[in-house]
C-alpha positions as a printed Julia matrix, in Angstrom:
305×3 Matrix{Float64}:
   1.33    8.65    8.98
   1.47    5.06   10.28
   2.26    4.62   13.96
   4.2     1.38   14.39
   3.99    1.25   18.18
   2.53    3.36   20.99
   4.9     6.04   22.34
   6.52    5.16   25.71
   4.4     6.33   28.6
   1.21    6.78   26.57
  -1.95    5.15   27.9
  -2.99    2.39   25.51
  -6.63    2.12   24.49
  -7.74   -0.97   22.61
 -10.36   -0.12   19.96
 -12.72   -2.63   18.34
 -14.94   -2.21   15.32
 -17.87   -4.26   14.03
 -20.05   -2.82   11.2
 -23.53   -4.27   10.73
 -24.71   -2.18    7.76
 -23.22   -0.07    4.99
 -25.68    1.73    2.72
 -26.34    4.78    0.55
 -22.84    4.75   -0.94
 -22.77    7.92   -3.05
 -19.73    8.4    -5.25
 -21.0    11.77   -6.48
 -20.75   13.21   -2.95
 -17.92   10.89   -1.81
 -19.91    9.66    1.18
 -21.51    6.54    2.64
 -23.67    5.61    5.61
 -22.42    3.15    8.2
 -24.04    1.49   11.19
 -21.48   -0.12   13.5
 -20.5    -1.07   17.02
 -17.31    0.41   18.45
 -15.8    -0.44   21.82
 -12.94    0.82   23.96
 -10.94   -1.06   26.59
  -8.23    0.62   28.65
  -6.3     0.83   31.88
  -5.33    4.2    33.26
  -6.63    7.51   34.53
  -7.73    8.9    31.14
 -11.3     8.04   30.13
 -11.25    8.04   26.29
 -14.97    7.24   26.03
 -15.81   10.87   26.71
 -13.3    12.44   24.32
 -13.34   10.34   21.14
 -14.63   11.67   17.82
 -15.13   10.27   14.34
 -13.11   12.7    12.28
 -14.56   11.82    8.88
 -18.2    11.81   10.01
 -20.33   14.52    8.38
 -23.88   15.8     8.77
 -23.86   16.45   12.52
 -27.67   16.67   12.56
 -28.06   13.07   11.41
 -25.33   11.3    13.32
 -25.93    8.87   16.17
 -23.27    8.12   18.77
 -24.72    6.41   21.8
 -22.83    4.67   24.62
 -24.56    1.41   25.45
 -23.74    1.78   29.15
 -24.29    4.82   31.34
 -20.71    4.6    32.6
 -17.68    2.48   31.67
 -17.7    -0.82   33.5
 -14.75   -2.54   35.13
 -13.74   -5.91   33.69
 -12.29   -8.79   35.79
  -8.74   -7.89   34.72
  -9.19   -4.36   36.09
  -9.53   -2.64   32.72
 -12.37   -0.27   31.85
 -14.8    -0.99   29.01
 -17.34    1.07   27.06
 -19.3     0.22   23.91
 -20.97    2.54   21.39
 -23.57    2.2    18.65
 -22.49    4.51   15.82
 -24.55    5.47   12.81
 -23.97    8.31   10.39
 -22.66    9.52    7.05
 -18.91    9.35    6.53
 -16.86   11.1     3.89
 -14.52    8.99    1.76
 -12.79   10.41   -1.34
 -13.24    7.88   -4.16
 -10.68    7.41   -6.92
 -12.6     6.42  -10.05
  -9.71    6.09  -12.49
 -10.37    2.33  -12.83
 -14.18    2.57  -13.17
 -15.92    0.14  -13.66
 -13.19   -2.17  -12.33
 -12.56    0.08   -9.35
 -12.1    -0.89   -5.73
 -12.29    1.33   -2.66
 -11.52    1.42    1.04
 -14.42    2.72    3.11
 -12.68    4.25    6.09
 -13.92    5.23    9.55
 -11.39    7.18   11.62
 -11.48    7.52   15.4
  -9.42   10.17   17.16
  -9.18   11.59   20.66
 -10.2    15.25   20.86
  -8.12   16.17   23.89
  -5.17   13.9    24.56
  -2.11   13.92   22.31
  -0.38   10.83   21.01
   2.15   10.94   23.87
  -0.7    10.81   26.38
  -3.08    8.36   24.72
  -2.48    5.88   21.92
  -4.97    3.54   20.28
  -4.39   -0.16   19.61
  -6.56   -2.21   17.23
  -8.52   -5.06   18.81
  -7.66   -7.52   16.04
  -9.16  -10.55   17.79
 -12.69   -9.25   18.31
 -13.12   -6.83   15.4
 -14.7    -7.94   12.14
 -17.67   -7.55    9.8
 -21.18   -8.88   10.32
 -21.76  -11.97    8.18
 -25.02  -10.58    6.8
 -23.54   -7.24    5.78
 -24.05   -6.65    2.06
 -23.52   -3.59   -0.14
 -25.73   -3.83   -3.25
 -23.64   -3.61   -6.41
 -20.37   -4.3    -4.6
 -18.3    -7.23   -3.38
 -17.01   -6.96    0.17
 -13.41   -8.19    0.24
 -12.71   -7.81    3.96
 -11.45   -5.24    6.41
  -8.27   -3.94    7.93
  -7.33   -1.71   10.82
  -4.27    0.45   11.39
  -3.04    3.01   13.87
  -2.0     6.38   12.49
  -0.47    9.52   13.91
  -2.29   12.66   12.83
   0.08   15.63   12.79
  -1.95   18.83   12.53
   1.09   21.1    12.36
  -0.44   23.58   14.8
  -1.28   23.87   18.49
  -4.5    25.72   17.59
  -3.32   28.86   19.38
  -2.97   27.19   22.8
   0.58   26.77   24.07
  -0.14   23.5    25.9
  -2.35   22.04   23.18
  -0.75   18.96   21.51
  -0.5    18.94   17.73
  -0.15   15.17   17.16
  -2.93   12.69   17.93
  -3.4     8.93   17.69
  -5.94    7.74   15.11
  -7.58    4.32   14.81
  -8.42    3.84   11.13
 -10.8     1.02   10.12
 -11.32    0.28    6.43
 -13.72   -2.01    4.58
 -12.37   -3.08    1.2
 -14.97   -3.23   -1.59
 -14.83   -3.76   -5.35
 -17.29   -3.93   -8.23
 -18.15   -7.39   -9.53
 -16.52   -8.31  -12.84
 -19.99   -9.1   -14.22
 -20.91   -5.41  -13.98
 -18.06   -4.55  -16.35
 -18.66   -7.44  -18.76
 -22.44   -7.45  -19.08
 -23.54   -3.9   -18.3
 -20.66   -1.9   -19.76
 -18.74   -3.91  -22.35
 -21.52   -6.01  -23.9
 -23.62   -3.03  -25.1
 -20.52   -1.33  -26.5
 -19.37   -4.5   -28.3
 -22.83   -4.81  -29.9
 -22.65   -1.18  -31.02
 -19.19   -1.69  -32.54
 -20.34   -4.87  -34.32
 -23.35   -3.02  -35.72
 -21.03   -0.38  -37.15
 -18.73   -2.99  -38.72
 -21.64   -4.85  -40.31
 -22.24   -1.77  -42.48
 -19.14   -2.63  -44.5
 -20.68   -5.97  -45.47
 -23.48   -4.18  -47.32
 -23.17   -3.49  -51.06
 -21.08   -0.33  -51.56
 -23.81    1.15  -53.81
 -26.31    1.12  -50.89
 -25.1     4.31  -49.26
 -28.16    4.82  -47.05
 -27.82    1.41  -45.42
 -24.04    1.72  -45.06
 -24.36    5.1   -43.36
 -27.36    4.34  -41.19
 -25.64    1.57  -39.24
 -22.45    3.43  -38.2
 -24.32    6.68  -37.54
 -26.77    4.84  -35.33
 -23.84    3.13  -33.64
 -22.14    6.48  -33.05
 -25.23    7.95  -31.4
 -25.71    4.81  -29.32
 -22.1     4.95  -28.11
 -22.52    8.6   -27.11
 -25.68    7.83  -25.13
 -24.11    4.76  -23.51
 -21.14    6.8   -22.36
 -23.37    9.59  -21.1
 -25.45    7.01  -19.22
 -22.62    5.89  -16.94
 -20.99    9.35  -16.82
 -24.15   10.81  -15.27
 -23.75    8.43  -12.32
 -20.22    9.7   -11.62
 -19.08   13.03  -10.15
 -17.44   15.63  -12.36
 -13.89   14.38  -12.85
 -10.84   16.07  -14.27
  -9.49   12.82  -15.73
 -10.57    9.94  -17.92
 -11.83    6.79  -16.24
 -10.93    3.35  -17.56
 -14.23    2.98  -19.44
 -13.7     6.35  -21.18
 -10.47    5.04  -22.67
 -12.29    2.08  -24.19
 -14.82    4.44  -25.74
 -11.92    6.42  -27.2
 -11.08    3.24  -29.11
 -14.64    2.77  -30.32
 -15.22    6.3   -31.67
 -12.33    6.3   -34.21
 -13.38    2.82  -35.34
 -16.91    4.0   -36.08
 -15.6     7.1   -37.88
 -13.33    4.92  -40.03
 -16.37    2.85  -41.03
 -18.25    6.02  -41.99
 -15.35    7.33  -44.08
 -14.86    3.95  -45.72
 -18.57    3.75  -46.6
 -18.54    7.19  -48.25
 -15.3     6.62  -50.16
 -16.48    3.2   -51.38
 -19.8     4.67  -52.55
 -18.04    7.37  -54.58
 -15.96    4.72  -56.28
 -18.91    2.35  -56.74
 -21.02    4.81  -58.75
 -18.92    4.12  -61.85
 -17.51    0.72  -60.96
 -18.23   -2.56  -62.71
 -19.64   -5.62  -60.95
 -16.17   -7.14  -60.81
 -14.8    -4.01  -59.16
 -17.7    -4.0   -56.7
 -16.87   -7.57  -55.75
 -13.24   -6.59  -55.23
 -14.32   -3.66  -53.06
 -16.47   -5.96  -50.94
 -13.51   -8.29  -50.54
 -11.44   -5.37  -49.24
 -14.32   -4.33  -46.93
 -14.36   -7.77  -45.35
 -10.65   -7.47  -44.62
 -11.25   -4.02  -43.12
 -13.99   -5.47  -40.87
 -11.63   -8.15  -39.58
  -8.76   -5.67  -39.1
 -10.92   -3.16  -37.22
 -12.48   -5.86  -35.06
  -9.07   -7.25  -34.08
  -7.73   -3.75  -33.47
 -10.6    -2.97  -31.09
 -10.14   -6.24  -29.21
  -6.37   -5.8   -28.91
  -6.72   -2.14  -27.92
  -9.25   -3.02  -25.22
  -6.93   -5.73  -23.87
  -3.98   -3.33  -23.79
  -5.97   -0.58  -22.05
  -7.21   -3.12  -19.52
  -3.71   -4.41  -18.84
  -2.28   -0.9   -18.43
  -5.02    0.52  -16.21
């Protein structure tokens, strides 16, 4: 939970954060790699540089946590200072309900392993923290960063009577989001083309059943493969993502085109030329109605996401 201010009597430790690289962001495993500088500045008897840990860092064998000085140095104001170079894989649960218009907070959490929140409390170094200007995450837009102090209540003393159960946590987050162009050109454009191909089938003469069925059936298969293409890049989810809901609009539309093509063919086998022309006139209205319905449905799903 958020910690608005350090508890009275707790030693305050100012924590700074400066990432220089974020890479290998893997939504399937809910992890990312980060390379950053972290520094501590404090006054008091407790040396936090020897007891901090990164609680959401995984893969112990691959992590790197190196102090840049052999021992904390004393600054002119009497405070102690230590700086670290940190590199490793961090776990971050991703919510993909809004995919491909999703945004995420890549968090790195620092906690003291020994001293409880009443003994030691972190404070964010807002003035010096930031993000390297050359830091880029391919496929994502970096929106900025934020830092907050939390209180981690474990709810247990881990079997030791004098062991504290609440600890101060410095939580740094980098806010990222997918570019709008990814949604428009790589996700929506192929689907819109597929839907248009299906609708074009109704502009063909009702007597040409093969042509009227080939287009929507091809569109149906294409839609299935397009959906599978992006689904394979995501972890197994127990809910529909935003893009799935748009595909749920496209599938009924394509099925309606198929049904309309078959029904019109059955009527066209014994219809006169005048009746065929009337049927084509109705088909054109159906094309317009289905196209508008898909556009409106997509807009509504987007607005309600």
